[in-house]
C-alpha positions in Angstrom: -0.5 113.4 29.3 2.2 111.1 27.9 3.1 111.3 24.3 3.5 108.1 22.4 7.1 107.2 22.0 8.6 107.0 18.5 8.5 103.5 17.1 11.5 101.4 18.0 13.9 100.3 15.3 12.5 96.8 15.2 9.0 98.2 15.0 9.9 100.3 12.0 11.2 97.3 10.0 9.0 96.6 6.9 6.8 93.5 6.9 7.5 92.6 3.3 10.6 90.3 4.0 8.4 88.2 6.3 5.6 88.1 3.7 8.0 87.1 0.9 9.5 84.5 3.1 6.1 83.0 3.9 5.1 83.0 0.2 8.4 81.2 -0.7 7.7 78.5 1.9 4.1 78.1 0.5 5.5 78.0 -3.0 8.1 75.4 -2.1 5.5 73.2 -0.4 3.1 73.5 -3.3 6.0 72.7 -5.8 6.9 69.6 -3.8 3.3 68.6 -3.8 3.0 68.9 -7.5 6.3 67.0 -8.0 5.1 64.2 -5.7 1.7 63.9 -7.4 3.2 63.9 -10.9 6.4 61.8 -10.4 5.8 59.7 -7.4 2.1 59.0 -7.4 2.1 60.1 -11.0 -0.5 60.6 -13.6 -2.6 63.3 -12.0 -0.9 66.1 -13.8 1.2 66.4 -16.9 1.8 63.7 -19.6 -0.1 60.4 -19.2 -1.5 57.6 -21.2 -4.8 55.9 -20.4 -6.3 52.6 -21.4 -10.1 52.1 -21.0 -11.9 48.8 -21.4 -14.6 46.8 -19.6 -15.8 50.1 -18.0 -12.4 50.5 -16.2 -9.4 52.7 -16.9 -5.7 52.3 -16.2 -3.1 55.1 -16.5 0.7 55.0 -16.7 3.4 57.4 -18.0 4.0 57.5 -21.7 7.3 55.6 -21.5 5.6 52.8 -19.5 2.8 52.5 -22.0 5.3 52.6 -24.8 6.7 49.3 -23.4 3.2 47.9 -22.9 2.4 48.5 -26.5 5.4 46.6 -27.6 4.5 43.7 -25.3 0.9 43.5 -26.5 1.5 44.0 -30.2 4.2 41.4 -30.4 1.7 38.9 -29.0 -0.8 40.0 -31.7 1.9 39.6 -34.3 2.5 36.1 -33.1 -1.3 35.4 -33.3 -1.4 34.6 -29.6 -4.7 35.0 -27.8 -5.4 38.3 -26.0 -4.8 36.5 -22.7 -1.1 36.2 -23.6 -0.9 40.0 -23.6 -2.7 40.2 -20.3 -0.3 37.8 -18.7 2.8 39.5 -20.2 1.8 43.0 -19.2 0.7 42.0 -15.7 4.1 40.3 -15.3 6.0 43.4 -16.5 4.0 45.6 -14.1 4.9 43.4 -11.2 8.6 42.9 -12.2 9.5 46.4 -13.4 6.5 48.6 -13.4 6.8 48.6 -17.2 10.3 50.1 -17.1 13.3 48.7 -18.9 15.5 48.4 -15.9 19.3 48.1 -16.0 19.3 46.5 -12.5 17.4 44.1 -10.3 17.6 41.3 -7.9 20.9 39.5 -8.4 21.5 39.6 -12.1 17.9 40.4 -13.2 17.4 43.1 -15.8 14.8 44.5 -18.2 11.0 44.7 -18.4 10.5 41.1 -17.1 13.6 41.1 -14.8 14.9 38.0 -16.6 18.2 36.6 -15.4 21.1 35.8 -17.8 22.2 33.1 -15.3 18.9 31.3 -15.8 19.4 31.1 -19.5 17.1 34.0 -20.7 19.9 35.6 -22.8 22.7 38.0 -22.4 22.3 41.3 -20.5 22.4 43.2 -23.8 19.7 41.0 -25.3 17.4 41.3 -22.2 17.7 45.1 -22.3 16.1 45.0 -25.8 12.3 45.0 -25.1 11.6 43.1 -28.3 14.0 40.3 -27.5 12.9 40.2 -23.8 9.2 40.1 -24.8 9.6 37.3 -27.4 11.7 35.3 -24.9 8.8 35.6 -22.4 6.3 34.5 -25.0 8.5 31.6 -26.0 8.6 30.4 -22.4 4.9 31.0 -21.9 3.6 29.0 -24.9 6.0 26.1 -23.9 3.9 25.7 -20.7 1.3 23.0 -21.4 -2.2 24.2 -20.8 -1.1 27.8 -20.1 -4.4 29.3 -21.5 -6.4 27.7 -18.8 -4.0 28.3 -15.9 -4.3 31.0 -13.2 -1.8 33.8 -13.6 -0.2 32.9 -10.3 0.5 29.4 -11.7 1.8 30.7 -15.0 4.1 33.1 -13.1 5.6 30.3 -11.2 6.2 28.2 -14.4 7.5 31.0 -16.6 9.2 33.4 -14.2 10.2 31.0 -11.5 9.0 33.7 -9.1 9.4 33.4 -5.3 6.2 35.5 -4.9 3.8 34.2 -7.6 0.6 35.5 -5.8 1.8 39.1 -6.4 1.0 38.8 -10.2 -2.7 38.5 -9.5 -2.7 42.0 -8.2 -2.0 43.3 -11.7 -4.1 41.0 -13.8 -7.0 43.5 -14.2 -4.5 46.2 -15.4 -3.0 43.8 -17.8 -6.4 42.8 -19.2 -7.5 46.4 -19.8 -4.2 47.4 -21.4 -4.1 44.2 -23.6 -7.7 44.7 -24.6 -7.1 48.2 -26.0 -3.7 47.6 -27.5 -4.8 44.4 -29.2 -7.7 46.3 -30.9 -10.5 44.6 -28.9 -11.6 47.9 -27.4 -11.6 50.6 -30.2 -10.9 54.1 -29.1 -9.8 52.8 -25.7 -6.2 54.1 -25.7 -5.3 57.8 -25.5 -2.4 59.9 -24.3 -2.0 63.5 -23.2 1.4 64.7 -24.3 3.5 67.9 -24.6 4.5 69.2 -28.0 7.0 67.1 -30.0 10.7 68.1 -29.4 12.1 66.8 -32.7 11.1 65.9 -36.2 9.5 62.5 -36.7 11.3 59.8 -38.7 9.0 58.1 -41.3 11.6 55.5 -42.2 12.1 54.3 -38.6 8.4 54.4 -37.9 7.7 52.2 -41.0 10.3 49.8 -39.8 8.9 49.7 -36.3 5.3 49.1 -37.5 6.6 46.0 -39.4 8.8 44.8 -36.6 6.3 45.2 -33.7 2.9 44.8 -35.3 3.6 42.7 -38.3 1.8 45.0 -40.6 3.2 46.6 -43.8 3.4 50.4 -43.8 4.3 53.1 -46.4 5.4 56.7 -46.0 4.7 59.8 -48.0 6.3 62.8 -46.5 5.5 62.8 -42.8 2.4 60.6 -43.2 2.6 56.8 -42.6 -0.2 54.6 -43.9 -1.2 51.1 -42.9 -3.9 48.9 -44.4 -4.7 46.1 -41.9 -6.4 42.8 -42.7 -9.4 43.7 -40.5 -10.7 46.5 -38.3 -9.5 45.0 -35.1 -5.9 44.9 -36.4 -6.3 48.4 -37.6 -7.3 49.5 -34.1 -4.3 47.6 -32.6 -1.9 49.5 -35.0 -3.7 52.8 -34.1 -3.5 52.2 -30.4 0.2 51.2 -30.7 0.9 54.4 -32.7 -0.6 56.5 -29.9 1.4 54.7 -27.3 4.5 55.3 -29.4 3.6 59.0 -30.0 6.0 60.6 -27.5 9.0 58.5 -28.4 8.4 58.8 -32.2 7.1 62.4 -32.4 3.6 61.5 -33.6 1.1 64.3 -33.9 -2.1 62.5 -34.9 -3.4 59.0 -35.5 -6.5 58.1 -37.6 -8.3 54.8 -37.7 -11.2 54.7 -40.2 -13.2 57.8 -39.5 -11.9 58.4 -36.0 -8.9 60.5 -35.0 -6.6 61.1 -32.0 -4.8 64.4 -32.0 -1.8 65.1 -29.8 -2.2 67.7 -27.1 -1.5 68.6 -23.5 -5.1 69.1 -22.6 -8.2 66.9 -22.0 -9.1 67.1 -25.7 -6.3 64.6 -26.3 -7.9 62.1 -24.0 -10.5 61.1 -26.6 -11.0 60.2 -30.2 -13.0 62.5 -32.5 -14.5 62.4 -35.9 -11.8 62.9 -38.6 -12.2 65.5 -41.3 -11.8 62.8 -43.9 -13.1 59.3 -43.6 -10.9 56.3 -44.3 -11.9 52.6 -44.7 -12.3 50.8 -41.4 -9.1 48.9 -42.0 -6.9 51.9 -42.7 -4.6 53.7 -40.3 -3.0 57.1 -41.0 -0.2 58.3 -38.7 1.2 61.9 -39.0 4.6 62.7 -37.7 5.9 66.0 -36.6 7.5 67.9 -39.4 10.0 69.8 -37.3 
């Protein structure tokens, strides 16, 4: 009867290197998948801001919604109808995906990809979202009958676009975002954010409230207060404050008796009853104390 031969050297090698190698491959693939979902497709994981109106929701990254809030509230400040915000946001989505780009086709730059060579302003001016947005609105309101025109017609008149039909693809997104940030859809704007990384600046926040929303604000410690002329304007300031939360280290926003509290979980994706009720026209913004 033959005895079994001793295991060969290769048979005696442990299996753990192969197991570890396989796990590393699986981990790498999973990591790439998460990166792709978060940064390329975006918005399925991690930080995000969401606007909900008309039974529909639109999501973008916090930096993109920061720009959207500037666009919409500047329109509100100018007493333009909500449609102006819709048109402006839809245009910025098409042109830059709501990013303040330093490059573009030929000499185009900024949120709206405006061209210095076409008289929009200098490169430095067009890289300022406030200047670029006001320049867009100046051109928009100069178009006779703009409130009744289709967005594709307006795009051709204002942007001198070679592909005006593309703007229509983003009109519903612009309408939802404009509705929430202009205060027409209370509680419609929320963000899920990581913890603040720096102390909030009440002085710069007060200045930004005035500059972007047109409302007066006061600060006491790390709390900024606004009294709006009506509830809709209060909700516009509140939504703007949430959209600015990541950049300005905001931890909570209260409008009337409702409050949004910063967080990285699903609890931050809704407004809740505040511990202390305020008048419907009052907004209270708390900044991180550091």
